[in-house]
VMD Tcl script that draws the C-alpha trace (Angstrom):
set ca {
  {6.79 -11.45 14.48}
  {8.85 -12.11 11.38}
  {7.18 -13.04 8.14}
  {8.47 -15.12 5.26}
  {9.54 -12.00 3.37}
  {11.53 -10.71 6.35}
  {13.47 -13.96 6.31}
  {13.99 -13.67 2.55}
  {15.37 -10.15 2.96}
  {17.81 -11.46 5.54}
  {18.86 -14.46 3.45}
  {19.83 -12.42 0.40}
  {22.93 -10.70 1.89}
  {23.63 -13.68 4.12}
  {23.85 -16.01 1.15}
  {25.97 -13.57 -0.83}
  {28.47 -12.85 1.93}
  {28.37 -16.15 3.77}
  {28.57 -18.48 0.81}
  {31.21 -16.35 -0.89}
  {33.36 -16.47 2.24}
  {32.82 -20.20 2.66}
  {33.67 -20.96 -0.95}
  {36.78 -18.76 -0.88}
  {37.85 -20.42 2.37}
  {37.25 -23.77 0.66}
  {39.80 -22.92 -2.00}
  {37.76 -21.52 -4.88}
  {38.90 -18.25 -6.41}
  {36.65 -15.29 -5.72}
  {35.90 -14.98 -9.44}
  {34.10 -18.32 -9.16}
  {32.76 -18.00 -5.60}
  {30.85 -14.75 -6.13}
  {28.80 -15.97 -9.13}
  {27.97 -19.23 -7.35}
  {26.81 -17.39 -4.23}
  {24.81 -14.91 -6.28}
  {23.06 -17.80 -8.02}
  {21.80 -18.94 -4.63}
  {20.65 -15.40 -3.81}
  {18.78 -15.18 -7.11}
  {17.18 -18.53 -6.31}
  {15.95 -17.19 -2.97}
  {14.52 -14.11 -4.69}
  {12.89 -16.24 -7.39}
  {11.31 -18.48 -4.79}
  {9.89 -15.48 -2.97}
  {8.50 -13.99 -6.17}
  {7.19 -16.97 -8.11}
  {6.86 -20.05 -5.90}
  {5.66 -18.41 -2.70}
  {4.53 -15.09 -4.18}
  {2.61 -12.47 -2.29}
  {-1.15 -12.81 -2.38}
  {-3.14 -10.06 -4.00}
  {-5.48 -8.59 -1.46}
  {-9.02 -8.06 -2.65}
  {-10.50 -4.69 -1.77}
  {-13.51 -4.53 0.48}
  {-16.63 -4.41 -1.63}
  {-18.77 -2.63 0.93}
  {-22.53 -2.78 1.46}
  {-23.41 -1.74 -2.13}
  {-22.22 -5.07 -3.50}
  {-24.56 -7.11 -1.31}
}
mol new
graphics top color blue
foreach p $ca { graphics top sphere $p radius 0.5 }
foreach p [lrange $ca 0 end-1] q [lrange $ca 1 end] { graphics top cylinder $p $q radius 0.2 }
display resetview
């Protein structure tokens, strides 16, 4: 079963390689296509870190806390 973070890890290289190739095939020079594609990858990473960040797990308190 894949989690959200597994998908994020797959989207990072996919966006870098796929969007760069698509933009170069669309006529943009690679000096422009790579920064544009990396901006999308940074957006994916930022979403995973700040918008849908991992939840902090609380440790089990045990019977002494009851």
